[in-house]
PQR file with spaces between the fields and no chain letter, atoms N, CA, C, O and H, PARSE charges and radii, in Angstrom:
ATOM       1  N    MET     1       0.816   -1.181    0.000 -0.4000 1.5000
ATOM       2  CA   MET     1       0.000    0.000    0.000 -0.0000 2.0000
ATOM       3  C    MET     1       0.870    1.259    0.000  0.5500 1.7000
ATOM       4  O    MET     1       1.979    1.287    0.534 -0.5500 1.4000
ATOM       5  N    ARG     2       0.338    2.244   -0.594 -0.4000 1.5000
ATOM       6  CA   ARG     2       1.066    3.495   -0.727 -0.0000 2.0000
ATOM       7  C    ARG     2       0.856    4.379    0.505  0.5500 1.7000
ATOM       8  O    ARG     2      -0.237    4.424    1.070 -0.5500 1.4000
ATOM       9  H    ARG     2      -0.563    2.221   -1.028  0.4000 1.0000
ATOM      10  N    LYS     3       1.931    5.089    0.917 -0.4000 1.5000
ATOM      11  CA   LYS     3       1.800    6.032    2.027 -0.0000 2.0000
ATOM      12  C    LYS     3       1.199    7.329    1.509  0.5500 1.7000
ATOM      13  O    LYS     3       1.601    7.850    0.469 -0.5500 1.4000
ATOM      14  H    LYS     3       2.819    5.052    0.458  0.4000 1.0000
ATOM      15  N    ARG     4       0.253    7.823    2.236 -0.4000 1.5000
ATOM      16  CA   ARG     4      -0.404    9.063    1.850 -0.0000 2.0000
ATOM      17  C    ARG     4       0.232   10.251    2.559  0.5500 1.7000
ATOM      18  O    ARG     4       0.946   10.105    3.551 -0.5500 1.4000
ATOM      19  H    ARG     4      -0.074    7.400    3.080  0.4000 1.0000
ATOM      20  N    ARG     5      -0.048   11.419    2.023 -0.4000 1.5000
ATOM      21  CA   ARG     5       0.500   12.657    2.579 -0.0000 2.0000
ATOM      22  C    ARG     5       0.086   12.841    4.038  0.5500 1.7000
ATOM      23  O    ARG     5       0.867   13.351    4.841 -0.5500 1.4000
ATOM      24  H    ARG     5      -0.629   11.538    1.218  0.4000 1.0000
ATOM      25  N    THR     6      -1.120   12.436    4.383 -0.4000 1.5000
ATOM      26  CA   THR     6      -1.595   12.630    5.747 -0.0000 2.0000
ATOM      27  C    THR     6      -0.823   11.777    6.749  0.5500 1.7000
ATOM      28  O    THR     6      -0.764   12.127    7.928 -0.5500 1.4000
ATOM      29  H    THR     6      -1.754   12.021    3.730  0.4000 1.0000
ATOM      30  N    THR     7      -0.244   10.692    6.319 -0.4000 1.5000
ATOM      31  CA   THR     7       0.509    9.852    7.245 -0.0000 2.0000
ATOM      32  C    THR     7       1.984   10.233    7.313  0.5500 1.7000
ATOM      33  O    THR     7       2.666    9.898    8.281 -0.5500 1.4000
ATOM      34  H    THR     7      -0.293   10.408    5.361  0.4000 1.0000
ATOM      35  N    GLN     8       2.476   10.924    6.303 -0.4000 1.5000
ATOM      36  CA   GLN     8       3.892   11.302    6.314 -0.0000 2.0000
ATOM      37  C    GLN     8       4.155   12.484    7.249  0.5500 1.7000
ATOM      38  O    GLN     8       5.117   12.471    8.016 -0.5500 1.4000
ATOM      39  H    GLN     8       1.922   11.196    5.516  0.4000 1.0000
ATOM      40  N    LYS     9       3.307   13.490    7.181 -0.4000 1.5000
ATOM      41  CA   LYS     9       3.393   14.660    8.047 -0.0000 2.0000
ATOM      42  C    LYS     9       4.737   15.391    7.965  0.5500 1.7000
ATOM      43  O    LYS     9       5.178   15.976    8.954 -0.5500 1.4000
ATOM      44  H    LYS     9       2.526   13.500    6.558  0.4000 1.0000
ATOM      45  N    THR    10       5.375   15.367    6.831 -0.4000 1.5000
ATOM      46  CA   THR    10       6.607   16.132    6.657 -0.0000 2.0000
ATOM      47  C    THR    10       6.387   17.149    5.544  0.5500 1.7000
ATOM      48  O    THR    10       5.660   16.874    4.589 -0.5500 1.4000
ATOM      49  H    THR    10       5.017   14.892    6.028  0.4000 1.0000
ATOM      50  N    PRO    11       6.999   18.300    5.655 -0.5600 1.5000
ATOM      51  CA   PRO    11       6.811   19.297    4.605  0.2800 2.0000
ATOM      52  C    PRO    11       7.462   18.866    3.292  0.5500 1.7000
ATOM      53  O    PRO    11       8.557   18.303    3.280 -0.5500 1.4000
ATOM      54  N    LEU    12       6.777   19.137    2.204 -0.4000 1.5000
ATOM      55  CA   LEU    12       7.312   18.741    0.907 -0.0000 2.0000
ATOM      56  C    LEU    12       8.397   19.699    0.442  0.5500 1.7000
ATOM      57  O    LEU    12       9.372   19.280   -0.182 -0.5500 1.4000
ATOM      58  H    LEU    12       5.887   19.594    2.214  0.4000 1.0000
ATOM      59  N    THR    13       8.234   20.976    0.740 -0.4000 1.5000
ATOM      60  CA   THR    13       9.244   21.952    0.355 -0.0000 2.0000
ATOM      61  C    THR    13       9.661   22.746    1.572  0.5500 1.7000
ATOM      62  O    THR    13       8.855   23.021    2.461 -0.5500 1.4000
ATOM      63  H    THR    13       7.442   21.317    1.247  0.4000 1.0000
ATOM      64  N    ARG    14      10.909   23.104    1.600 -0.4000 1.5000
ATOM      65  CA   ARG    14      11.432   23.878    2.714 -0.0000 2.0000
ATOM      66  C    ARG    14      11.203   25.358    2.430  0.5500 1.7000
ATOM      67  O    ARG    14      11.481   25.819    1.322 -0.5500 1.4000
ATOM      68  H    ARG    14      11.563   22.880    0.878  0.4000 1.0000
ATOM      69  N    PRO    15      10.707   26.106    3.401 -0.5600 1.5000
ATOM      70  CA   PRO    15      10.481   27.529    3.146  0.2800 2.0000
ATOM      71  C    PRO    15      11.806   28.256    2.923  0.5500 1.7000
ATOM      72  O    PRO    15      12.784   27.990    3.622 -0.5500 1.4000
ATOM      73  N    ARG    16      11.842   29.152    1.975 -0.4000 1.5000
ATOM      74  CA   ARG    16      13.063   29.879    1.650 -0.0000 2.0000
ATOM      75  C    ARG    16      13.072   31.225    2.348  0.5500 1.7000
ATOM      76  O    ARG    16      12.022   31.818    2.597 -0.5500 1.4000
ATOM      77  H    ARG    16      11.047   29.368    1.407  0.4000 1.0000
ATOM      78  N    LYS    17      14.260   31.696    2.658 -0.4000 1.5000
ATOM      79  CA   LYS    17      14.384   33.020    3.263 -0.0000 2.0000
ATOM      80  C    LYS    17      14.056   34.066    2.215  0.5500 1.7000
ATOM      81  O    LYS    17      14.478   33.960    1.064 -0.5500 1.4000
ATOM      82  H    LYS    17      15.113   31.214    2.455  0.4000 1.0000
ATOM      83  N    SER    18      13.318   35.055    2.611 -0.4000 1.5000
ATOM      84  CA   SER    18      13.023   36.139    1.683 -0.0000 2.0000
ATOM      85  C    SER    18      13.895   37.341    2.031  0.5500 1.7000
ATOM      86  O    SER    18      14.504   37.382    3.100 -0.5500 1.4000
ATOM      87  H    SER    18      12.975   35.141    3.546  0.4000 1.0000
ATOM      88  N    GLY    19      13.951   38.296    1.150 -0.4000 1.5000
ATOM      89  CA   GLY    19      14.835   39.429    1.319 -0.0000 2.0000
ATOM      90  C    GLY    19      14.434   40.375    2.430  0.5500 1.7000
ATOM      91  O    GLY    19      15.300   40.926    3.109 -0.5500 1.4000
ATOM      92  H    GLY    19      13.456   38.263    0.282  0.4000 1.0000
ATOM      93  N    ALA    20      13.136   40.578    2.634 -0.4000 1.5000
ATOM      94  CA   ALA    20      12.676   41.558    3.614 -0.0000 2.0000
ATOM      95  C    ALA    20      13.092   41.209    5.049  0.5500 1.7000
ATOM      96  O    ALA    20      13.605   42.087    5.743 -0.5500 1.4000
ATOM      97  H    ALA    20      12.432   40.130    2.082  0.4000 1.0000
ATOM      98  N    PRO    21      12.898   39.981    5.527 -0.5600 1.5000
ATOM      99  CA   PRO    21      13.336   39.673    6.895  0.2800 2.0000
ATOM     100  C    PRO    21      14.852   39.768    7.058  0.5500 1.7000
ATOM     101  O    PRO    21      15.341   40.163    8.116 -0.5500 1.4000
ATOM     102  N    LYS    22      15.583   39.410    6.023 -0.4000 1.5000
ATOM     103  CA   LYS    22      17.035   39.500    6.091 -0.0000 2.0000
ATOM     104  C    LYS    22      17.471   40.955    6.224  0.5500 1.7000
ATOM     105  O    LYS    22      18.338   41.273    7.039 -0.5500 1.4000
ATOM     106  H    LYS    22      15.186   39.089    5.164  0.4000 1.0000
ATOM     107  N    ASN    23      16.871   41.842    5.424 -0.4000 1.5000
ATOM     108  CA   ASN    23      17.202   43.264    5.501 -0.0000 2.0000
ATOM     109  C    ASN    23      16.819   43.849    6.856  0.5500 1.7000
ATOM     110  O    ASN    23      17.529   44.696    7.399 -0.5500 1.4000
ATOM     111  H    ASN    23      16.167   41.584    4.763  0.4000 1.0000
ATOM     112  N    ARG    24      15.692   43.393    7.398 -0.4000 1.5000
ATOM     113  CA   ARG    24      15.260   43.867    8.707 -0.0000 2.0000
ATOM     114  C    ARG    24      16.251   43.460    9.788  0.5500 1.7000
ATOM     115  O    ARG    24      16.564   44.259   10.671 -0.5500 1.4000
ATOM     116  H    ARG    24      15.114   42.705    6.957  0.4000 1.0000
ATOM     117  N    ARG    25      16.754   42.214    9.730 -0.4000 1.5000
ATOM     118  CA   ARG    25      17.749   41.748   10.702 -0.0000 2.0000
ATOM     119  C    ARG    25      19.032   42.555   10.602  0.5500 1.7000
ATOM     120  O    ARG    25      19.606   42.944   11.619 -0.5500 1.4000
ATOM     121  H    ARG    25      16.499   41.565    9.013  0.4000 1.0000
ATOM     122  N    ARG    26      19.485   42.807    9.380 -0.4000 1.5000
ATOM     123  CA   ARG    26      20.723   43.573    9.199 -0.0000 2.0000
ATOM     124  C    ARG    26      20.577   45.000    9.708  0.5500 1.7000
ATOM     125  O    ARG    26      21.503   45.545   10.309 -0.5500 1.4000
ATOM     126  H    ARG    26      19.019   42.491    8.554  0.4000 1.0000
ATOM     127  N    LEU    27      19.426   45.603    9.472 -0.4000 1.5000
ATOM     128  CA   LEU    27      19.187   46.961    9.957 -0.0000 2.0000
ATOM     129  C    LEU    27      19.188   46.991   11.478  0.5500 1.7000
ATOM     130  O    LEU    27      19.748   47.906   12.083 -0.5500 1.4000
ATOM     131  H    LEU    27      18.674   45.160    8.984  0.4000 1.0000
ATOM     132  N    GLU    28      18.565   45.998   12.096 -0.4000 1.5000
ATOM     133  CA   GLU    28      18.533   45.932   13.553 -0.0000 2.0000
ATOM     134  C    GLU    28      19.936   45.726   14.123  0.5500 1.7000
ATOM     135  O    GLU    28      20.273   46.304   15.157 -0.5500 1.4000
ATOM     136  H    GLU    28      18.110   45.256   11.604  0.4000 1.0000
ATOM     137  N    GLN    29      20.749   44.917   13.465 -0.4000 1.5000
ATOM     138  CA   GLN    29      22.115   44.691   13.932 -0.0000 2.0000
ATOM     139  C    GLN    29      22.941   45.964   13.834  0.5500 1.7000
ATOM     140  O    GLN    29      23.739   46.257   14.724 -0.5500 1.4000
ATOM     141  H    GLN    29      20.475   44.448   12.625  0.4000 1.0000
ATOM     142  N    ARG    30      22.754   46.722   12.759 -0.4000 1.5000
ATOM     143  CA   ARG    30      23.463   48.003   12.629 -0.0000 2.0000
ATOM     144  C    ARG    30      23.040   48.960   13.744  0.5500 1.7000
ATOM     145  O    ARG    30      23.878   49.652   14.323 -0.5500 1.4000
ATOM     146  H    ARG    30      22.106   46.484   12.036  0.4000 1.0000
ATOM     147  N    ARG    31      21.754   48.999   14.042 -0.4000 1.5000
ATOM     148  CA   ARG    31      21.262   49.875   15.092 -0.0000 2.0000
ATOM     149  C    ARG    31      21.829   49.485   16.454  0.5500 1.7000
ATOM     150  O    ARG    31      22.103   50.350   17.285 -0.5500 1.4000
ATOM     151  H    ARG    31      21.073   48.437   13.572  0.4000 1.0000
ATOM     152  N    ARG    32      22.005   48.180   16.684 -0.4000 1.5000
ATOM     153  CA   ARG    32      22.589   47.736   17.946 -0.0000 2.0000
ATOM     154  C    ARG    32      24.031   48.200   18.083  0.5500 1.7000
ATOM     155  O    ARG    32      24.456   48.589   19.171 -0.5500 1.4000
ATOM     156  H    ARG    32      21.783   47.477   16.009  0.4000 1.0000
ATOM     157  N    LEU    33      24.792   48.162   16.987 -0.4000 1.5000
ATOM     158  CA   LEU    33      26.178   48.636   17.048 -0.0000 2.0000
ATOM     159  C    LEU    33      26.232   50.135   17.317  0.5500 1.7000
ATOM     160  O    LEU    33      27.090   50.593   18.073 -0.5500 1.4000
ATOM     161  H    LEU    33      24.447   47.846   16.103  0.4000 1.0000
ATOM     162  N    VAL    34      25.333   50.903   16.713 -0.4000 1.5000
ATOM     163  CA   VAL    34      25.290   52.336   16.958 -0.0000 2.0000
ATOM     164  C    VAL    34      24.920   52.595   18.420  0.5500 1.7000
ATOM     165  O    VAL    34      25.458   53.514   19.037 -0.5500 1.4000
ATOM     166  H    VAL    34      24.637   50.530   16.099  0.4000 1.0000
ATOM     167  N    ALA    35      24.019   51.804   18.974 -0.4000 1.5000
ATOM     168  CA   ALA    35      23.635   51.948   20.374 -0.0000 2.0000
ATOM     169  C    ALA    35      24.789   51.611   21.311  0.5500 1.7000
ATOM     170  O    ALA    35      24.858   52.129   22.426 -0.5500 1.4000
ATOM     171  H    ALA    35      23.582   51.057   18.473  0.4000 1.0000
ATOM     172  N    LEU    36      25.695   50.745   20.863 -0.4000 1.5000
ATOM     173  CA   LEU    36      26.864   50.409   21.683 -0.0000 2.0000
ATOM     174  C    LEU    36      27.931   51.496   21.644  0.5500 1.7000
ATOM     175  O    LEU    36      28.900   51.438   22.400 -0.5500 1.4000
ATOM     176  H    LEU    36      25.640   50.324   19.958  0.4000 1.0000
ATOM     177  N    GLY    37      27.763   52.481   20.776 -0.4000 1.5000
ATOM     178  CA   GLY    37      28.687   53.600   20.762 -0.0000 2.0000
ATOM     179  C    GLY    37      29.479   53.768   19.486  0.5500 1.7000
ATOM     180  O    GLY    37      30.265   54.709   19.380 -0.5500 1.4000
ATOM     181  H    GLY    37      26.976   52.528   20.162  0.4000 1.0000
ATOM     182  N    MET    38      29.305   52.899   18.521 -0.4000 1.5000
ATOM     183  CA   MET    38      30.041   53.036   17.269 -0.0000 2.0000
ATOM     184  C    MET    38      29.474   54.181   16.434  0.5500 1.7000
ATOM     185  O    MET    38      28.287   54.497   16.513 -0.5500 1.4000
ATOM     186  H    MET    38      28.667   52.134   18.608  0.4000 1.0000
ATOM     187  N    ASP    39      30.334   54.787   15.644 -0.4000 1.5000
ATOM     188  CA   ASP    39      29.915   55.868   14.762 -0.0000 2.0000
ATOM     189  C    ASP    39      29.077   55.297   13.619  0.5500 1.7000
ATOM     190  O    ASP    39      29.394   54.235   13.083 -0.5500 1.4000
ATOM     191  H    ASP    39      31.298   54.530   15.580  0.4000 1.0000
ATOM     192  N    GLU    40      28.019   55.998   13.251 -0.4000 1.5000
ATOM     193  CA   GLU    40      27.095   55.500   12.226 -0.0000 2.0000
ATOM     194  C    GLU    40      27.779   55.339   10.866  0.5500 1.7000
ATOM     195  O    GLU    40      27.495   54.391   10.134 -0.5500 1.4000
ATOM     196  H    GLU    40      27.762   56.861   13.686  0.4000 1.0000
ATOM     197  N    SER    41      28.669   56.256   10.534 -0.4000 1.5000
ATOM     198  CA   SER    41      29.370   56.155    9.247 -0.0000 2.0000
ATOM     199  C    SER    41      30.325   54.966    9.230  0.5500 1.7000
ATOM     200  O    SER    41      30.537   54.354    8.183 -0.5500 1.4000
ATOM     201  H    SER    41      28.899   57.027   11.129  0.4000 1.0000
ATOM     202  N    ALA    42      30.903   54.638   10.384 -0.4000 1.5000
ATOM     203  CA   ALA    42      31.803   53.479   10.463 -0.0000 2.0000
ATOM     204  C    ALA    42      31.016   52.182   10.329  0.5500 1.7000
ATOM     205  O    ALA    42      31.492   51.223    9.722 -0.5500 1.4000
ATOM     206  H    ALA    42      30.731   55.135   11.234  0.4000 1.0000
ATOM     207  N    VAL    43      29.819   52.151   10.891 -0.4000 1.5000
ATOM     208  CA   VAL    43      28.989   50.945   10.812 -0.0000 2.0000
ATOM     209  C    VAL    43      28.542   50.696    9.374  0.5500 1.7000
ATOM     210  O    VAL    43      28.447   49.545    8.949 -0.5500 1.4000
ATOM     211  H    VAL    43      29.432   52.930   11.384  0.4000 1.0000
ATOM     212  N    GLU    44      28.266   51.761    8.620 -0.4000 1.5000
ATOM     213  CA   GLU    44      27.817   51.607    7.236 -0.0000 2.0000
ATOM     214  C    GLU    44      28.887   50.968    6.358  0.5500 1.7000
ATOM     215  O    GLU    44      28.564   50.301    5.376 -0.5500 1.4000
ATOM     216  H    GLU    44      28.343   52.697    8.966  0.4000 1.0000
ATOM     217  N    LYS    45      30.153   51.166    6.701 -0.4000 1.5000
ATOM     218  CA   LYS    45      31.247   50.633    5.898 -0.0000 2.0000
ATOM     219  C    LYS    45      31.543   49.162    6.190  0.5500 1.7000
ATOM     220  O    LYS    45      32.262   48.514    5.429 -0.5500 1.4000
ATOM     221  H    LYS    45      30.415   51.708    7.499  0.4000 1.0000
ATOM     222  N    LEU    46      30.997   48.635    7.280 -0.4000 1.5000
ATOM     223  CA   LEU    46      31.251   47.244    7.660 -0.0000 2.0000
ATOM     224  C    LEU    46      30.450   46.276    6.797  0.5500 1.7000
ATOM     225  O    LEU    46      29.354   46.592    6.335 -0.5500 1.4000
ATOM     226  H    LEU    46      30.413   49.162    7.897  0.4000 1.0000
ATOM     227  N    THR    47      31.020   45.092    6.591 -0.4000 1.5000
ATOM     228  CA   THR    47      30.280   44.026    5.909 -0.0000 2.0000
ATOM     229  C    THR    47      29.366   43.344    6.925  0.5500 1.7000
ATOM     230  O    THR    47      29.510   43.541    8.132 -0.5500 1.4000
ATOM     231  H    THR    47      31.910   44.835    6.966  0.4000 1.0000
ATOM     232  N    SER    48      28.435   42.551    6.432 -0.4000 1.5000
ATOM     233  CA   SER    48      27.509   41.873    7.340 -0.0000 2.0000
ATOM     234  C    SER    48      28.240   40.879    8.232  0.5500 1.7000
ATOM     235  O    SER    48      27.854   40.690    9.385 -0.5500 1.4000
ATOM     236  H    SER    48      28.318   42.391    5.452  0.4000 1.0000
ATOM     237  N    ARG    49      29.282   40.245    7.722 -0.4000 1.5000
ATOM     238  CA   ARG    49      30.059   39.299    8.530 -0.0000 2.0000
ATOM     239  C    ARG    49      30.809   40.031    9.645  0.5500 1.7000
ATOM     240  O    ARG    49      30.881   39.530   10.767 -0.5500 1.4000
ATOM     241  H    ARG    49      29.596   40.399    6.785  0.4000 1.0000
ATOM     242  N    GLU    50      31.366   41.203    9.354 -0.4000 1.5000
ATOM     243  CA   GLU    50      32.063   41.986   10.375 -0.0000 2.0000
ATOM     244  C    GLU    50      31.093   42.459   11.456  0.5500 1.7000
ATOM     245  O    GLU    50      31.441   42.491   12.636 -0.5500 1.4000
ATOM     246  H    GLU    50      31.308   41.610    8.443  0.4000 1.0000
ATOM     247  N    ILE    51      29.884   42.823   11.054 -0.4000 1.5000
ATOM     248  CA   ILE    51      28.876   43.254   12.015 -0.0000 2.0000
ATOM     249  C    ILE    51      28.538   42.117   12.969  0.5500 1.7000
ATOM     250  O    ILE    51      28.443   42.328   14.178 -0.5500 1.4000
ATOM     251  H    ILE    51      29.601   42.797   10.095  0.4000 1.0000
ATOM     252  N    LEU    52      28.355   40.913   12.433 -0.4000 1.5000
ATOM     253  CA   LEU    52      28.036   39.767   13.282 -0.0000 2.0000
ATOM     254  C    LEU    52      29.179   39.448   14.236  0.5500 1.7000
ATOM     255  O    LEU    52      28.943   39.087   15.389 -0.5500 1.4000
ATOM     256  H    LEU    52      28.432   40.742   11.451  0.4000 1.0000
ATOM     257  N    THR    53      30.407   39.578   13.765 -0.4000 1.5000
ATOM     258  CA   THR    53      31.563   39.309   14.610 -0.0000 2.0000
ATOM     259  C    THR    53      31.640   40.313   15.760  0.5500 1.7000
ATOM     260  O    THR    53      31.924   39.937   16.898 -0.5500 1.4000
ATOM     261  H    THR    53      30.599   39.871   12.828  0.4000 1.0000
ATOM     262  N    LEU    54      31.388   41.582   15.465 -0.4000 1.5000
ATOM     263  CA   LEU    54      31.410   42.600   16.518 -0.0000 2.0000
ATOM     264  C    LEU    54      30.291   42.395   17.534  0.5500 1.7000
ATOM     265  O    LEU    54      30.482   42.642   18.724 -0.5500 1.4000
ATOM     266  H    LEU    54      31.158   41.887   14.541  0.4000 1.0000
ATOM     267  N    LEU    55      29.138   41.949   17.078 -0.4000 1.5000
ATOM     268  CA   LEU    55      28.009   41.761   17.989 -0.0000 2.0000
ATOM     269  C    LEU    55      28.188   40.554   18.908  0.5500 1.7000
ATOM     270  O    LEU    55      27.457   40.409   19.888 -0.5500 1.4000
ATOM     271  H    LEU    55      28.982   41.748   16.110  0.4000 1.0000
ATOM     272  N    LYS    56      29.143   39.697   18.602 -0.4000 1.5000
ATOM     273  CA   LYS    56      29.413   38.563   19.496 -0.0000 2.0000
ATOM     274  C    LYS    56      30.046   39.024   20.798  0.5500 1.7000
ATOM     275  O    LYS    56      29.947   38.334   21.813 -0.5500 1.4000
ATOM     276  H    LYS    56      29.736   39.814   17.806  0.4000 1.0000
ATOM     277  N    HIS    57      30.703   40.196   20.781 -0.4000 1.5000
ATOM     278  CA   HIS    57      31.391   40.721   21.955 -0.0000 2.0000
ATOM     279  C    HIS    57      30.965   42.165   22.205  0.5500 1.7000
ATOM     280  O    HIS    57      31.751   43.085   21.977 -0.5500 1.4000
ATOM     281  H    HIS    57      30.784   40.756   19.956  0.4000 1.0000
ATOM     282  N    PRO    58      29.738   42.378   22.668 -0.5600 1.5000
ATOM     283  CA   PRO    58      29.234   43.745   22.819  0.2800 2.0000
ATOM     284  C    PRO    58      29.978   44.558   23.881  0.5500 1.7000
ATOM     285  O    PRO    58      30.075   45.779   23.755 -0.5500 1.4000
ATOM     286  N    VAL    59      30.502   43.910   24.918 -0.4000 1.5000
ATOM     287  CA   VAL    59      31.209   44.642   25.966 -0.0000 2.0000
ATOM     288  C    VAL    59      32.492   45.244   25.407  0.5500 1.7000
ATOM     289  O    VAL    59      32.826   46.389   25.709 -0.5500 1.4000
ATOM     290  H    VAL    59      30.422   42.919   25.020  0.4000 1.0000
ATOM     291  N    LYS    60      33.211   44.475   24.593 -0.4000 1.5000
ATOM     292  CA   LYS    60      34.438   44.972   23.985 -0.0000 2.0000
ATOM     293  C    LYS    60      34.158   46.138   23.061  0.5500 1.7000
ATOM     294  O    LYS    60      34.917   47.107   23.035 -0.5500 1.4000
ATOM     295  H    LYS    60      32.939   43.545   24.348  0.4000 1.0000
ATOM     296  N    VAL    61      33.073   46.055   22.298 -0.4000 1.5000
ATOM     297  CA   VAL    61      32.711   47.132   21.371 -0.0000 2.0000
ATOM     298  C    VAL    61      32.369   48.394   22.153  0.5500 1.7000
ATOM     299  O    VAL    61      32.783   49.491   21.777 -0.5500 1.4000
ATOM     300  H    VAL    61      32.456   45.268   22.319  0.4000 1.0000
ATOM     301  N    ALA    62      31.616   48.242   23.239 -0.4000 1.5000
ATOM     302  CA   ALA    62      31.232   49.400   24.044 -0.0000 2.0000
ATOM     303  C    ALA    62      32.452   50.050   24.682  0.5500 1.7000
ATOM     304  O    ALA    62      32.535   51.277   24.747 -0.5500 1.4000
ATOM     305  H    ALA    62      31.280   47.351   23.544  0.4000 1.0000
ATOM     306  N    LYS    63      33.394   49.248   25.151 -0.4000 1.5000
ATOM     307  CA   LYS    63      34.610   49.812   25.749 -0.0000 2.0000
ATOM     308  C    LYS    63      35.470   50.505   24.703  0.5500 1.7000
ATOM     309  O    LYS    63      36.018   51.576   24.964 -0.5500 1.4000
ATOM     310  H    LYS    63      33.327   48.252   25.098  0.4000 1.0000
ATOM     311  N    ALA    64      35.594   49.910   23.533 -0.4000 1.5000
ATOM     312  CA   ALA    64      36.455   50.471   22.506 -0.0000 2.0000
ATOM     313  C    ALA    64      35.898   51.757   21.915  0.5500 1.7000
ATOM     314  O    ALA    64      36.660   52.636   21.511 -0.5500 1.4000
ATOM     315  H    ALA    64      35.149   49.040   23.321  0.4000 1.0000
ATOM     316  N    HIS    65      34.582   51.875   21.861 -0.4000 1.5000
ATOM     317  CA   HIS    65      33.981   53.030   21.196 -0.0000 2.0000
ATOM     318  C    HIS    65      33.276   53.979   22.156  0.5500 1.7000
ATOM     319  O    HIS    65      32.691   54.969   21.718 -0.5500 1.4000
ATOM     320  H    HIS    65      33.963   51.161   22.189  0.4000 1.0000
ATOM     321  N    GLY    66      33.319   53.700   23.445 -0.4000 1.5000
ATOM     322  CA   GLY    66      32.749   54.602   24.422 -0.0000 2.0000
ATOM     323  C    GLY    66      31.252   54.749   24.334  0.5500 1.7000
ATOM     324  O    GLY    66      30.757   55.656   23.666 -0.5500 1.4000
ATOM     325  H    GLY    66      33.795   52.896   23.800  0.4000 1.0000
ATOM     326  N    ALA    67      30.527   53.882   24.988 -0.4000 1.5000
ATOM     327  CA   ALA    67      29.059   53.948   24.948 -0.0000 2.0000
ATOM     328  C    ALA    67      28.567   55.227   25.614  0.5500 1.7000
ATOM     329  O    ALA    67      29.160   55.708   26.580 -0.5500 1.4000
ATOM     330  H    ALA    67      30.929   53.145   25.531  0.4000 1.0000
ATOM     331  N    GLN    68      27.481   55.765   25.086 -0.4000 1.5000
ATOM     332  CA   GLN    68      26.942   57.012   25.619 -0.0000 2.0000
ATOM     333  C    GLN    68      26.011   56.792   26.798  0.5500 1.7000
ATOM     334  O    GLN    68      25.619   57.761   27.447 -0.5500 1.4000
ATOM     335  H    GLN    68      27.000   55.374   24.302  0.4000 1.0000
ATOM     336  N    SER    69      25.647   55.562   27.096 -0.4000 1.5000
ATOM     337  CA   SER    69      24.677   55.332   28.163 -0.0000 2.0000
ATOM     338  C    SER    69      25.300   55.209   29.523  0.5500 1.7000
ATOM     339  O    SER    69      24.592   55.013   30.511 -0.5500 1.4000
ATOM     340  H    SER    69      25.965   54.774   26.568  0.4000 1.0000
């Protein structure tokens, strides 16, 4: 007997990432770096990989760039 879709219960296709959520995440990450004290123009020049690396160590970023809070 053949297995039916109702018994498999697994998705046939994997959902793909769309551009809008990715852009929203990147914008939020940039805003977090600015909140930690980095200059906005310096953050704009960073690549997305560099931004993620800096966000792994927020205390170091705040000390190096002097947080305003």
